[in-house]
N, C-alpha and C positions, 0 to 999 in steps of 0.2 A: 448315355443320354440321361438315365436316372440320376447319375452322380452330378452331372452338370445342372440338371433341373433342381435337385435338392439344394446344391450349393448356391444357385441363383436365387432361390426362394429365401434362404436364410440371409443372404447378403442384402436382398431387397428389404427384408424386415428391419435389418439394422439401419440401413440408409433412411427408411421412412421414420424410424424412431428419432434419429438425429435430426431429420428435417422438421418434425413436429416440435422438438425441443428448441431448435434455432428459431422457428416461427414464433413461439411464445416469447422468447427472450428478445427478439427483434421488436415486437410490439412494446415490451417493457422499456427498452432503451429509447424507442421513439417517444414514449410518454415522458420519459425523463428529459429528453431534449426540449419537449414542449414546455414543461414546467420550468426549464432554465430561463425562459423569457418572461416569466411571471414575476413582477417586482415584489421582493420580500422586505419586510421591515423588522428591525429589532428595536426594542425600547430599553435603553440602558445608558448609564452615565459611565462609559468605559474610561479607564485610567488614561491620563493624557501622555504619560511618559513611561511606557512599559519597560524600556531598557534600564531605567533607574530603580526598578523594583527587584527585589530578590525573587527569583522564579519567573520574572518577566521575559527574559530572553528565550527561555524554553517555551513559554506560552506562544511567542511569535514563531519560533522555528517549527514546532510540531503542530501549531494551530489546534484544531479540535477534531482532527481525523488521523488516519494512519498513513497518509501519503508520504510525507517526508521521513517518517520513521521507517517505512518499508523501503523507500528509495535510498536512504543514506546509512542505514544500519543493517537491515535484513537482506537486501538484494545481494546475490553473488553470481548472477548470470548463469545459473545452473539449469536453465530450461524450464519446462512446464510440467504439469501433472501428466502421467501417461494416459493415453487415449482410453476412454471408457472407464476412467477411475475417478472416484470422488475423494477429495482430500479435505480433512479437517485439521486446522492448525490453531492451537491455543497458545497465546503468548502473553507474557507479563513483563513490563519494564518498570524498574524502580529507581527513583532518585530522591533527593531531599525535598524537592519542590514539585516534582511532576511524576505521576504514576499513571500507567494505562494498562488495562487488560483487554484483550480483544479476541474474538473468534473469527477466523477467516475460513471461508468455504470455497473450494475451487472444484471445477469439473471440466474435463476436456472431451467435448463431443467429437473432435477431430484430432489427429496426431499433431497438427500444427497450431491448434487454437485452444485456449483455456478461458473460461468465464469465472470471475472471482468476485466475492463480496466480503467486505470486512466490517464487523460490528463492534465498535469500541465503547468501553466504559472508562471514563477519564476522572482522575482525582488530582486536582492541582491546587497549589498554594502560591499566593503572591504576598509580598510584604514590603511596605515602605521602609521599614527597618526591622531588625531581627526581633525586636521586643513586641511587635504588633503584626500578627499574621492573619490572613484571610484565606479560607479554604472552601472548596466546593467540589462535589462529585456528582456524576451523572452520565447519561448516555450522550455520546458525541455525534459527529457527522458520519453518516454511512458512506462507505466508498464502494463503488462498482467499477470493475475493470475487465477489459478483454486483452489477453496477451497472445501474441503470435510468435511462434518459434520456427526458425529455419536452421537446420543442422548443416554444417559445412557450407555456410554462405560463401566463404573463401576456404582455402585449404587449412583445415584444423581450426577454423574460426566459426563459432556458432553465434546466432543472433536471436535476441528476444526483444520484441517491441511491445510495450504496454501502453494502453490508452485508458485513462480513468476519468470518472466523474464522481463528485461527492454531492450527496443530498443533504440539505441543511436540517438535519433531525435534532441537532444539539441546540441548547438554549443560549443564545447570545446574551440575554439579559440576566443570566444566573448571577446571584449576588450573595455575599455573606456580610451581614450587618451593614447594608447599604453600599458596600464596596463591590464593584463588579468583578467577578471571576468567571470569564466567559467559557462556556462549554460548547459553543457553536460559532461558526463564522458568520452566519446570517444570510448566506446566499449560496448558489451553486458555484463550484469550482471545477476546473477540468485541466487535464495535463497529459503529457506523454513522456515516456522513459525508454531510452534505447540502451540495451545491455549487450556487451560483446564478451565472448569467452575464447581464450586461446589455449589449446592443449599442446603441451610439449610432446614431441615425437618419442617413441620408445627407445631410440638410440641415445637419448639424453638421460632418461631415468626409466626404471622398470615400474615405478609407481606413478599413478596419475598426479601430475604436477601441472598446474595451469595458472594463467593470469586472467584477470577479468577487469572490466571497467564499465561505467555507465555514465550517461549524461541525460538530464531531464529538465523539464520546466513545468511550472504549475501556474495556471491563469486564474486569478481571483477577480470575480465580477464586482460590479458596483454594489454598495450597500447603503441603505438609508437608516439613520439612527435618530430617534427622537429622545433627546436627553431629558427634556421636561416639557412643560406646556408652553415654554417660551422659545426654545432653541431646537432646531433640527440640523443634523449634520449629514452631508452627502460625501461618502468616501468613494474615490475614483478607483477604477480597476487597476491591477498591476500584475506583473509577472515575477515569480520567484524562480531561482535556478539552483541546480545541485549537480554534483558530479562525484565519482568515486573511482579509485584505483585499488586493486587488491590482488593477492596471490594466495594460492591454496596448495597444501601438500598433504597427501594421504600417508599417515604413519602406519595405519593398519586398515584392512578393508572396512572396519566399522568405526574408525577414528580418524577425523580429518581436522587439521589446523588451518586457520585463516588469519591473515593480517589485512586490514583495510584502512584506507585514508580517504576521508570525504571532505568536501567543501560545500558550503551553503551560502547563497546570496539572497538577501531580502532587501529590496529597494526602499527608499524613503517614501512613506505614504502621504499623500496630500488629500485635502478635503475642503469642502466649502461649508461654512456655518451660516445658517439662515435664521433670522429673527422672525418668529411667528407673530410677534406683536406688530412689526412693520413688514408685512410680506413683500418679497422681492429684493430685500436688502441682504446681500450675501458677501461674506468675507472669505478670501482664499487663505488657508492656513496649512502648515506642515506639521507632521508628528515628530520630525527629526528622529526617526527610528530605523535608519538604514543599518543593516547588520551583515557582517561577513564572519562566518564561523567555520571551524573545521574540527574534526575528531579523528583520533586513532582508535580503531576497534580491533580487539583480539577476540577471536571466536573459536569455539570447538564444536564441530558437528559430530554426533555420535549416533549409533544404532542401538536402540534399547531392545528391540525385538524385530522379527521380520515384519516389514511394512510399517514399523514405528520408528521414527527418527526424532532427534532432538538437537537443539542449538543453544549453547550458552555463550553470551557475548558480554564483554566488558568495554564500555565506551568512555574514553578519556578525552575531554576537550583539550585542544592544544593551541587554538587561536581564536580570538574574538575581537573584532574591530567594530566599534560603535560610533554612531553619529554624536557630535556634540560633546559636552562635558558630563560623563556618566561615572558613577562610583565604580572603582575598579573591583571592589569586593562583591558587587552585585553581578556575578558572572554565572555562566552555565556550570553545572556540577557533573561529577562522574555519574555513570549509570550502569546498571546491570540488567541483563535481559535473558529470560529463559523462554524457549518455545518448544512445544511438542507437536508432532504431526503424525497423523494416522491416515493411511490410504485404504479405500474400500473399492474393490472391483465391482463395476456395474455393467449390465448388458452382456452380450455374447461376443467373445473375441474370435478372431479368425481361426486361431489355433483350436478353439473349442469346436468350431464348425467342422474343421478338418477331422478332428477326433470323432465326432458324431458321424461324419460321412464314412470314415473308415469302418466304424462299427456296423453301419448299415450294409456296407459292401461285404463284410464277413458274414453277416446274417443271410444275405442273398446267396452267397456261395454255398452255405450249409443247406439252404432250402433247395437249391438245384441238385445237390448230391442226394438228398432224401428222395426227390422225385425220380431220380434215375434208379 
């Protein structure tokens, strides 16, 4: 009875801690949803033809957050952070016109759920031609996400579903010498990503060999931009899509190789231009910025130390289809990315409870023997 009682008390404490944690984050996400309906405005004269700028295509693909970067480069459908574990991930991506460093913090209160936040610092360059460049760096849009993991959804197939929302903490109106170099989208975005992983059976190979894929979409809400005192622009909402196929092979227990292929679709954006001099007069226009792009990614995952892992990725663009007549040399460039992750155990695990319970049992037996 004492054993059952002690185990029940410890289990109850763990469940209550998880409940209070979830309660706090539920309030936080509800507040985020409320703010999503508050109209936000940016004040900027954004460049009219981003695909013709050097660095412009990557500005569109990765926007001002880490969503597309995580979906199309980092994701490998490998599951979530272990339960009661806090994970810190520091990553840095470099290319000629686009650089981003970010800290990602994840915690799993349950074995099937992870809560994640990504905090990015962005430095980007755009150039009408190679002789004249405009650069700006600063904090981007914050990403919050909840990921759900189901092991063996089907035989040897694991499922990870991620739902995210970005908070417009970046500056849409950021500029260098009057040229807009945006560091924020200007409003809330939200999206979903479904990732599947298939593990080959031991009869095929003695080492972990698996295939993975994902499919996702991101919803970008309406934004209002006041270019100047005479013109206001209303950009309509749109959906962007992405997908990935990949395979992984473990050469050694601490060394894994991956090859990935992604595809990204950004639709043509439309907007209405209103004259503030003659209110009510609106003209429907198009940005002519539809973009379909894909990359091949070669990645190496390695273990630096126990509970410390790393990932080194090389991203090579292989396809880029643009709207209209755009310069062929103003294309996306190769990139390199390095990330390091450290896990910290939090709370009391069930095995720790059993160990403590066994210790109490041994002490009770010693006490009984002494009384005899």
